[in-house]
PDB file of the backbone (N, CA, C, O) and the ligand in Angstrom, with CONECT records:
HET     ZN  A 101       1
ATOM      1  N   UNK A   1     129.380 100.157  91.604  1.00  0.00           N
ATOM      2  CA  UNK A   1     129.231  98.719  91.362  1.00  0.00           C
ATOM      3  C   UNK A   1     128.031  98.182  92.163  1.00  0.00           C
ATOM      4  O   UNK A   1     127.903  98.440  93.359  1.00  0.00           O
ATOM      5  N   UNK A   2     127.185  97.453  91.496  1.00  0.00           N
ATOM      6  CA  UNK A   2     125.968  96.952  92.134  1.00  0.00           C
ATOM      7  C   UNK A   2     126.190  95.585  92.758  1.00  0.00           C
ATOM      8  O   UNK A   2     127.108  94.852  92.392  1.00  0.00           O
ATOM      9  N   UNK A   3     125.331  95.265  93.703  1.00  0.00           N
ATOM     10  CA  UNK A   3     125.401  93.976  94.395  1.00  0.00           C
ATOM     11  C   UNK A   3     125.082  92.827  93.434  1.00  0.00           C
ATOM     12  O   UNK A   3     125.813  91.839  93.353  1.00  0.00           O
ATOM     13  N   UNK A   4     123.967  92.986  92.708  1.00  0.00           N
ATOM     14  CA  UNK A   4     123.563  91.995  91.709  1.00  0.00           C
ATOM     15  C   UNK A   4     123.380  90.580  92.241  1.00  0.00           C
ATOM     16  O   UNK A   4     123.482  89.614  91.484  1.00  0.00           O
ATOM     17  N   UNK A   5     123.111  90.452  93.537  1.00  0.00           N
ATOM     18  CA  UNK A   5     122.748  89.141  94.070  1.00  0.00           C
ATOM     19  C   UNK A   5     121.381  88.775  93.496  1.00  0.00           C
ATOM     20  O   UNK A   5     120.490  89.618  93.399  1.00  0.00           O
ATOM     21  N   UNK A   6     121.233  87.526  93.122  1.00  0.00           N
ATOM     22  CA  UNK A   6     119.975  87.131  92.494  1.00  0.00           C
ATOM     23  C   UNK A   6     119.159  86.210  93.376  1.00  0.00           C
ATOM     24  O   UNK A   6     119.688  85.517  94.245  1.00  0.00           O
ATOM     25  N   UNK A   7     117.847  86.218  93.131  1.00  0.00           N
ATOM     26  CA  UNK A   7     116.939  85.327  93.836  1.00  0.00           C
ATOM     27  C   UNK A   7     115.783  84.976  92.915  1.00  0.00           C
ATOM     28  O   UNK A   7     115.501  85.678  91.944  1.00  0.00           O
ATOM     29  N   UNK A   8     115.134  83.892  93.238  1.00  0.00           N
ATOM     30  CA  UNK A   8     113.940  83.506  92.492  1.00  0.00           C
ATOM     31  C   UNK A   8     112.775  83.485  93.459  1.00  0.00           C
ATOM     32  O   UNK A   8     112.785  82.742  94.441  1.00  0.00           O
ATOM     33  N   UNK A   9     111.776  84.296  93.180  1.00  0.00           N
ATOM     34  CA  UNK A   9     110.558  84.314  93.987  1.00  0.00           C
ATOM     35  C   UNK A   9     109.567  83.333  93.379  1.00  0.00           C
ATOM     36  O   UNK A   9     109.215  83.437  92.204  1.00  0.00           O
ATOM     37  N   UNK A  10     109.123  82.387  94.186  1.00  0.00           N
ATOM     38  CA  UNK A  10     108.146  81.419  93.720  1.00  0.00           C
ATOM     39  C   UNK A  10     106.864  81.607  94.516  1.00  0.00           C
ATOM     40  O   UNK A  10     106.836  81.408  95.730  1.00  0.00           O
ATOM     41  N   UNK A  11     105.809  81.992  93.818  1.00  0.00           N
ATOM     42  CA  UNK A  11     104.512  82.195  94.463  1.00  0.00           C
ATOM     43  C   UNK A  11     103.696  80.930  94.300  1.00  0.00           C
ATOM     44  O   UNK A  11     103.498  80.451  93.183  1.00  0.00           O
ATOM     45  N   UNK A  12     103.221  80.388  95.408  1.00  0.00           N
ATOM     46  CA  UNK A  12     102.439  79.158  95.354  1.00  0.00           C
ATOM     47  C   UNK A  12     101.007  79.433  95.785  1.00  0.00           C
ATOM     48  O   UNK A  12     100.741  80.384  96.521  1.00  0.00           O
ATOM     49  N   UNK A  13     100.101  78.605  95.326  1.00  0.00           N
ATOM     50  CA  UNK A  13      98.718  78.676  95.772  1.00  0.00           C
ATOM     51  C   UNK A  13      98.223  77.262  96.026  1.00  0.00           C
ATOM     52  O   UNK A  13      98.758  76.296  95.483  1.00  0.00           O
ATOM     53  N   UNK A  14      97.197  77.155  96.858  1.00  0.00           N
ATOM     54  CA  UNK A  14      96.632  75.848  97.164  1.00  0.00           C
ATOM     55  C   UNK A  14      95.818  75.339  95.988  1.00  0.00           C
ATOM     56  O   UNK A  14      95.164  76.103  95.279  1.00  0.00           O
ATOM     57  N   UNK A  15      95.876  74.034  95.801  1.00  0.00           N
ATOM     58  CA  UNK A  15      95.027  73.425  94.790  1.00  0.00           C
ATOM     59  C   UNK A  15      93.739  73.007  95.486  1.00  0.00           C
ATOM     60  O   UNK A  15      93.760  72.253  96.459  1.00  0.00           O
ATOM     61  N   UNK A  16      92.629  73.503  94.978  1.00  0.00           N
ATOM     62  CA  UNK A  16      91.344  73.253  95.627  1.00  0.00           C
ATOM     63  C   UNK A  16      91.060  71.764  95.741  1.00  0.00           C
ATOM     64  O   UNK A  16      91.196  71.016  94.772  1.00  0.00           O
ATOM     65  N   UNK A  17      90.664  71.345  96.932  1.00  0.00           N
ATOM     66  CA  UNK A  17      90.304  69.952  97.144  1.00  0.00           C
ATOM     67  C   UNK A  17      91.484  69.056  97.471  1.00  0.00           C
ATOM     68  O   UNK A  17      91.304  67.867  97.733  1.00  0.00           O
ATOM     69  N   UNK A  18      92.690  69.610  97.459  1.00  0.00           N
ATOM     70  CA  UNK A  18      93.858  68.819  97.809  1.00  0.00           C
ATOM     71  C   UNK A  18      94.681  69.581  98.836  1.00  0.00           C
ATOM     72  O   UNK A  18      94.405  70.743  99.135  1.00  0.00           O
ATOM     73  N   UNK A  19      95.686  68.918  99.367  1.00  0.00           N
ATOM     74  CA  UNK A  19      96.542  69.579 100.335  1.00  0.00           C
ATOM     75  C   UNK A  19      97.852  70.025  99.699  1.00  0.00           C
ATOM     76  O   UNK A  19      98.770  70.473 100.386  1.00  0.00           O
ATOM     77  N   UNK A  20      97.925  69.896  98.385  1.00  0.00           N
ATOM     78  CA  UNK A  20      99.172  70.252  97.716  1.00  0.00           C
ATOM     79  C   UNK A  20      99.163  71.695  97.233  1.00  0.00           C
ATOM     80  O   UNK A  20      98.108  72.306  97.063  1.00  0.00           O
ATOM     81  N   UNK A  21     100.328  72.209  97.023  1.00  0.00           N
ATOM     82  CA  UNK A  21     100.489  73.575  96.540  1.00  0.00           C
ATOM     83  C   UNK A  21     100.999  73.575  95.114  1.00  0.00           C
ATOM     84  O   UNK A  21     101.760  72.700  94.702  1.00  0.00           O
ATOM     85  N   UNK A  22     100.565  74.569  94.380  1.00  0.00           N
ATOM     86  CA  UNK A  22     100.949  74.691  92.981  1.00  0.00           C
ATOM     87  C   UNK A  22     101.739  75.982  92.809  1.00  0.00           C
ATOM     88  O   UNK A  22     101.322  77.038  93.286  1.00  0.00           O
ATOM     89  N   UNK A  23     102.861  75.900  92.140  1.00  0.00           N
ATOM     90  CA  UNK A  23     103.623  77.106  91.837  1.00  0.00           C
ATOM     91  C   UNK A  23     102.928  77.827  90.694  1.00  0.00           C
ATOM     92  O   UNK A  23     102.848  77.314  89.578  1.00  0.00           O
ATOM     93  N   UNK A  24     102.427  79.016  90.983  1.00  0.00           N
ATOM     94  CA  UNK A  24     101.665  79.690  89.934  1.00  0.00           C
ATOM     95  C   UNK A  24     102.429  80.836  89.288  1.00  0.00           C
ATOM     96  O   UNK A  24     102.049  81.331  88.227  1.00  0.00           O
ATOM     97  N   UNK A  25     103.506  81.251  89.936  1.00  0.00           N
ATOM     98  CA  UNK A  25     104.247  82.354  89.364  1.00  0.00           C
ATOM     99  C   UNK A  25     105.711  82.254  89.787  1.00  0.00           C
ATOM    100  O   UNK A  25     106.014  81.857  90.912  1.00  0.00           O
ATOM    101  N   UNK A  26     106.598  82.612  88.894  1.00  0.00           N
ATOM    102  CA  UNK A  26     108.026  82.568  89.177  1.00  0.00           C
ATOM    103  C   UNK A  26     108.613  83.886  88.697  1.00  0.00           C
ATOM    104  O   UNK A  26     108.481  84.250  87.529  1.00  0.00           O
ATOM    105  N   UNK A  27     109.267  84.601  89.617  1.00  0.00           N
ATOM    106  CA  UNK A  27     109.794  85.920  89.281  1.00  0.00           C
ATOM    107  C   UNK A  27     111.286  85.954  89.562  1.00  0.00           C
ATOM    108  O   UNK A  27     111.724  85.629  90.666  1.00  0.00           O
ATOM    109  N   UNK A  28     112.056  86.342  88.576  1.00  0.00           N
ATOM    110  CA  UNK A  28     113.497  86.487  88.773  1.00  0.00           C
ATOM    111  C   UNK A  28     113.787  87.836  89.398  1.00  0.00           C
ATOM    112  O   UNK A  28     113.387  88.874  88.871  1.00  0.00           O
ATOM    113  N   UNK A  29     114.488  87.816  90.532  1.00  0.00           N
ATOM    114  CA  UNK A  29     114.819  89.047  91.251  1.00  0.00           C
ATOM    115  C   UNK A  29     116.313  89.314  91.155  1.00  0.00           C
ATOM    116  O   UNK A  29     117.130  88.393  91.128  1.00  0.00           O
ATOM    117  N   UNK A  30     116.644  90.583  91.105  1.00  0.00           N
ATOM    118  CA  UNK A  30     118.044  90.980  91.103  1.00  0.00           C
ATOM    119  C   UNK A  30     118.210  92.165  92.044  1.00  0.00           C
ATOM    120  O   UNK A  30     117.506  93.168  91.929  1.00  0.00           O
ATOM    121  N   UNK A  31     119.153  92.036  92.980  1.00  0.00           N
ATOM    122  CA  UNK A  31     119.378  93.106  93.945  1.00  0.00           C
ATOM    123  C   UNK A  31     119.960  94.338  93.244  1.00  0.00           C
ATOM    124  O   UNK A  31     120.905  94.238  92.461  1.00  0.00           O
ATOM    125  N   UNK A  32     119.375  95.497  93.545  1.00  0.00           N
ATOM    126  CA  UNK A  32     119.835  96.731  92.915  1.00  0.00           C
ATOM    127  C   UNK A  32     120.618  97.624  93.852  1.00  0.00           C
ATOM    128  O   UNK A  32     120.936  98.763  93.510  1.00  0.00           O
ATOM    129  N   UNK A  33     120.936  97.109  95.048  1.00  0.00           N
ATOM    130  CA  UNK A  33     121.694  97.902  96.010  1.00  0.00           C
ATOM    131  C   UNK A  33     123.180  97.892  95.660  1.00  0.00           C
ATOM    132  O   UNK A  33     123.636  97.069  94.867  1.00  0.00           O
ATOM    133  N   UNK A  34     123.930  98.820  96.265  1.00  0.00           N
ATOM    134  CA  UNK A  34     125.386  98.843  96.009  1.00  0.00           C
ATOM    135  C   UNK A  34     126.065  97.591  96.564  1.00  0.00           C
ATOM    136  O   UNK A  34     125.598  97.011  97.544  1.00  0.00           O
ATOM    137  N   UNK A  35     127.147  97.183  95.947  1.00  0.00           N
ATOM    138  CA  UNK A  35     127.889  96.018  96.417  1.00  0.00           C
ATOM    139  C   UNK A  35     128.339  96.201  97.857  1.00  0.00           C
ATOM    140  O   UNK A  35     128.791  97.281  98.237  1.00  0.00           O
ATOM    141  N   UNK A  36     128.219  95.154  98.659  1.00  0.00           N
ATOM    142  CA  UNK A  36     128.663  95.193 100.041  1.00  0.00           C
ATOM    143  C   UNK A  36     127.718  95.912 100.976  1.00  0.00           C
ATOM    144  O   UNK A  36     128.113  96.304 102.074  1.00  0.00           O
ATOM    145  N   UNK A  37     126.464  96.095 100.557  1.00  0.00           N
ATOM    146  CA  UNK A  37     125.488  96.810 101.390  1.00  0.00           C
ATOM    147  C   UNK A  37     125.129  96.010 102.631  1.00  0.00           C
ATOM    148  O   UNK A  37     125.377  94.807 102.711  1.00  0.00           O
ATOM    149  N   UNK A  38     124.534  96.712 103.610  1.00  0.00           N
ATOM    150  CA  UNK A  38     124.036  96.050 104.817  1.00  0.00           C
ATOM    151  C   UNK A  38     122.587  95.628 104.611  1.00  0.00           C
ATOM    152  O   UNK A  38     121.891  96.146 103.737  1.00  0.00           O
ATOM    153  N   UNK A  39     122.150  94.684 105.424  1.00  0.00           N
ATOM    154  CA  UNK A  39     120.741  94.288 105.430  1.00  0.00           C
ATOM    155  C   UNK A  39     120.371  93.406 104.256  1.00  0.00           C
ATOM    156  O   UNK A  39     121.227  92.977 103.482  1.00  0.00           O
ATOM    157  N   UNK A  40     119.078  93.144 104.138  1.00  0.00           N
ATOM    158  CA  UNK A  40     118.609  92.229 103.094  1.00  0.00           C
ATOM    159  C   UNK A  40     118.788  92.793 101.696  1.00  0.00           C
ATOM    160  O   UNK A  40     118.837  94.007 101.499  1.00  0.00           O
ATOM    161  N   UNK A  41     118.883  91.897 100.735  1.00  0.00           N
ATOM    162  CA  UNK A  41     118.922  92.311  99.339  1.00  0.00           C
ATOM    163  C   UNK A  41     117.538  92.803  98.925  1.00  0.00           C
ATOM    164  O   UNK A  41     116.530  92.419  99.518  1.00  0.00           O
ATOM    165  N   UNK A  42     117.501  93.638  97.924  1.00  0.00           N
ATOM    166  CA  UNK A  42     116.222  94.230  97.536  1.00  0.00           C
ATOM    167  C   UNK A  42     116.145  94.478  96.037  1.00  0.00           C
ATOM    168  O   UNK A  42     117.077  94.996  95.422  1.00  0.00           O
ATOM    169  N   UNK A  43     115.008  94.094  95.468  1.00  0.00           N
ATOM    170  CA  UNK A  43     114.746  94.372  94.055  1.00  0.00           C
ATOM    171  C   UNK A  43     113.651  95.429  94.001  1.00  0.00           C
ATOM    172  O   UNK A  43     112.477  95.131  94.221  1.00  0.00           O
ATOM    173  N   UNK A  44     114.041  96.657  93.708  1.00  0.00           N
ATOM    174  CA  UNK A  44     113.085  97.771  93.719  1.00  0.00           C
ATOM    175  C   UNK A  44     112.050  97.625  92.621  1.00  0.00           C
ATOM    176  O   UNK A  44     110.898  98.026  92.789  1.00  0.00           O
ATOM    177  N   UNK A  45     112.453  97.058  91.510  1.00  0.00           N
ATOM    178  CA  UNK A  45     111.547  96.914  90.376  1.00  0.00           C
ATOM    179  C   UNK A  45     110.350  96.037  90.726  1.00  0.00           C
ATOM    180  O   UNK A  45     109.222  96.317  90.321  1.00  0.00           O
ATOM    181  N   UNK A  46     110.611  94.964  91.492  1.00  0.00           N
ATOM    182  CA  UNK A  46     109.543  94.044  91.847  1.00  0.00           C
ATOM    183  C   UNK A  46     109.041  94.262  93.276  1.00  0.00           C
ATOM    184  O   UNK A  46     108.101  93.598  93.715  1.00  0.00           O
ATOM    185  N   UNK A  47     109.667  95.192  93.999  1.00  0.00           N
ATOM    186  CA  UNK A  47     109.223  95.493  95.357  1.00  0.00           C
ATOM    187  C   UNK A  47     109.405  94.338  96.313  1.00  0.00           C
ATOM    188  O   UNK A  47     108.582  94.133  97.205  1.00  0.00           O
ATOM    189  N   UNK A  48     110.491  93.567  96.135  1.00  0.00           N
ATOM    190  CA  UNK A  48     110.737  92.411  96.989  1.00  0.00           C
ATOM    191  C   UNK A  48     112.104  92.529  97.641  1.00  0.00           C
ATOM    192  O   UNK A  48     113.035  93.090  97.063  1.00  0.00           O
ATOM    193  N   UNK A  49     112.215  91.991  98.854  1.00  0.00           N
ATOM    194  CA  UNK A  49     113.524  91.917  99.483  1.00  0.00           C
ATOM    195  C   UNK A  49     113.694  90.529 100.076  1.00  0.00           C
ATOM    196  O   UNK A  49     112.714  89.845 100.372  1.00  0.00           O
ATOM    197  N   UNK A  50     114.948  90.116 100.247  1.00  0.00           N
ATOM    198  CA  UNK A  50     115.213  88.777 100.757  1.00  0.00           C
ATOM    199  C   UNK A  50     116.512  88.759 101.536  1.00  0.00           C
ATOM    200  O   UNK A  50     117.423  89.550 101.289  1.00  0.00           O
ATOM    201  N   UNK A  51     116.576  87.822 102.497  1.00  0.00           N
ATOM    202  CA  UNK A  51     117.761  87.664 103.322  1.00  0.00           C
ATOM    203  C   UNK A  51     118.826  86.875 102.569  1.00  0.00           C
ATOM    204  O   UNK A  51     118.520  85.941 101.828  1.00  0.00           O
ATOM    205  N   UNK A  52     120.050  87.256 102.767  1.00  0.00           N
ATOM    206  CA  UNK A  52     121.158  86.505 102.189  1.00  0.00           C
ATOM    207  C   UNK A  52     121.382  85.244 103.005  1.00  0.00           C
ATOM    208  O   UNK A  52     121.689  85.322 104.195  1.00  0.00           O
ATOM    209  N   UNK A  53     121.233  84.089 102.383  1.00  0.00           N
ATOM    210  CA  UNK A  53     121.440  82.822 103.092  1.00  0.00           C
ATOM    211  C   UNK A  53     122.772  82.209 102.705  1.00  0.00           C
ATOM    212  O   UNK A  53     123.017  81.029 102.955  1.00  0.00           O
ATOM    213  N   UNK A  54     123.618  82.997 102.104  1.00  0.00           N
ATOM    214  CA  UNK A  54     124.968  82.541 101.809  1.00  0.00           C
ATOM    215  C   UNK A  54     125.082  81.705 100.555  1.00  0.00           C
ATOM    216  O   UNK A  54     126.139  81.135 100.284  1.00  0.00           O
ATOM    217  N   UNK A  55     124.012  81.624  99.786  1.00  0.00           N
ATOM    218  CA  UNK A  55     124.115  80.866  98.538  1.00  0.00           C
ATOM    219  C   UNK A  55     124.036  81.814  97.344  1.00  0.00           C
ATOM    220  O   UNK A  55     123.561  82.945  97.441  1.00  0.00           O
ATOM    221  N   UNK A  56     124.508  81.315  96.246  1.00  0.00           N
ATOM    222  CA  UNK A  56     124.587  82.108  95.019  1.00  0.00           C
ATOM    223  C   UNK A  56     123.205  82.559  94.563  1.00  0.00           C
ATOM    224  O   UNK A  56     123.008  83.710  94.175  1.00  0.00           O
ATOM    225  N   UNK A  57     122.257  81.633  94.616  1.00  0.00           N
ATOM    226  CA  UNK A  57     120.904  81.930  94.161  1.00  0.00           C
ATOM    227  C   UNK A  57     119.917  81.535  95.257  1.00  0.00           C
ATOM    228  O   UNK A  57     119.800  80.362  95.610  1.00  0.00           O
ATOM    229  N   UNK A  58     119.211  82.533  95.789  1.00  0.00           N
ATOM    230  CA  UNK A  58     118.275  82.286  96.883  1.00  0.00           C
ATOM    231  C   UNK A  58     116.866  82.057  96.337  1.00  0.00           C
ATOM    232  O   UNK A  58     116.412  82.764  95.438  1.00  0.00           O
ATOM    233  N   UNK A  59     116.198  81.073  96.887  1.00  0.00           N
ATOM    234  CA  UNK A  59     114.801  80.850  96.507  1.00  0.00           C
ATOM    235  C   UNK A  59     113.898  81.420  97.593  1.00  0.00           C
ATOM    236  O   UNK A  59     114.024  81.079  98.770  1.00  0.00           O
ATOM    237  N   UNK A  60     112.987  82.293  97.177  1.00  0.00           N
ATOM    238  CA  UNK A  60     112.056  82.911  98.102  1.00  0.00           C
ATOM    239  C   UNK A  60     110.669  82.345  97.812  1.00  0.00           C
ATOM    240  O   UNK A  60     110.155  82.471  96.701  1.00  0.00           O
ATOM    241  N   UNK A  61     110.071  81.723  98.825  1.00  0.00           N
ATOM    242  CA  UNK A  61     108.752  81.144  98.627  1.00  0.00           C
ATOM    243  C   UNK A  61     107.695  82.024  99.275  1.00  0.00           C
ATOM    244  O   UNK A  61     107.874  82.487 100.401  1.00  0.00           O
ATOM    245  N   UNK A  62     106.611  82.255  98.580  1.00  0.00           N
ATOM    246  CA  UNK A  62     105.501  83.012  99.167  1.00  0.00           C
ATOM    247  C   UNK A  62     104.195  82.335  98.791  1.00  0.00           C
ATOM    248  O   UNK A  62     103.974  81.941  97.646  1.00  0.00           O
ATOM    249  N   UNK A  63     103.346  82.217  99.788  1.00  0.00           N
ATOM    250  CA  UNK A  63     102.068  81.544  99.538  1.00  0.00           C
ATOM    251  C   UNK A  63     100.945  82.559  99.377  1.00  0.00           C
ATOM    252  O   UNK A  63     100.786  83.469 100.191  1.00  0.00           O
ATOM    253  N   UNK A  64     100.189  82.389  98.336  1.00  0.00           N
ATOM    254  CA  UNK A  64      99.026  83.259  98.101  1.00  0.00           C
ATOM    255  C   UNK A  64      97.803  82.387  97.929  1.00  0.00           C
ATOM    256  O   UNK A  64      97.847  81.378  97.226  1.00  0.00           O
ATOM    257  N   UNK A  65      96.724  82.767  98.560  1.00  0.00           N
ATOM    258  CA  UNK A  65      95.498  81.995  98.402  1.00  0.00           C
ATOM    259  C   UNK A  65      94.424  82.797  97.696  1.00  0.00           C
ATOM    260  O   UNK A  65      94.287  84.005  97.889  1.00  0.00           O
ATOM    261  N   UNK A  66      93.679  82.100  96.884  1.00  0.00           N
ATOM    262  CA  UNK A  66      92.534  82.712  96.206  1.00  0.00           C
ATOM    263  C   UNK A  66      92.918  83.664  95.107  1.00  0.00           C
ATOM    264  O   UNK A  66      94.076  84.069  95.001  1.00  0.00           O
ATOM    265  N   UNK A  67      91.972  84.016  94.305  1.00  0.00           N
ATOM    266  CA  UNK A  67      92.196  84.984  93.238  1.00  0.00           C
ATOM    267  C   UNK A  67      91.047  85.968  93.180  1.00  0.00           C
ATOM    268  O   UNK A  67      91.047  86.869  92.342  1.00  0.00           O
TER     269      UNK A  67
HETATM  270 ZN    ZN A 101     122.262  92.792  97.589  1.00  0.00          ZN2+
END
């Protein structure tokens, strides 16, 4: 039985000339570890891991600059 904890990774970037950030990418993550595992959840397919904050759906924010 898999953990199947879910998270949403939101990648933001700066908008040139302003101080605001723009969400440029949104990735749905699903933990592929066994149920009841130790440590952070991990999505091997997307190469991302996240801490369990005790909520059903965790939002993971990451900032990327430039292209
Ligand atoms: Zn998990």
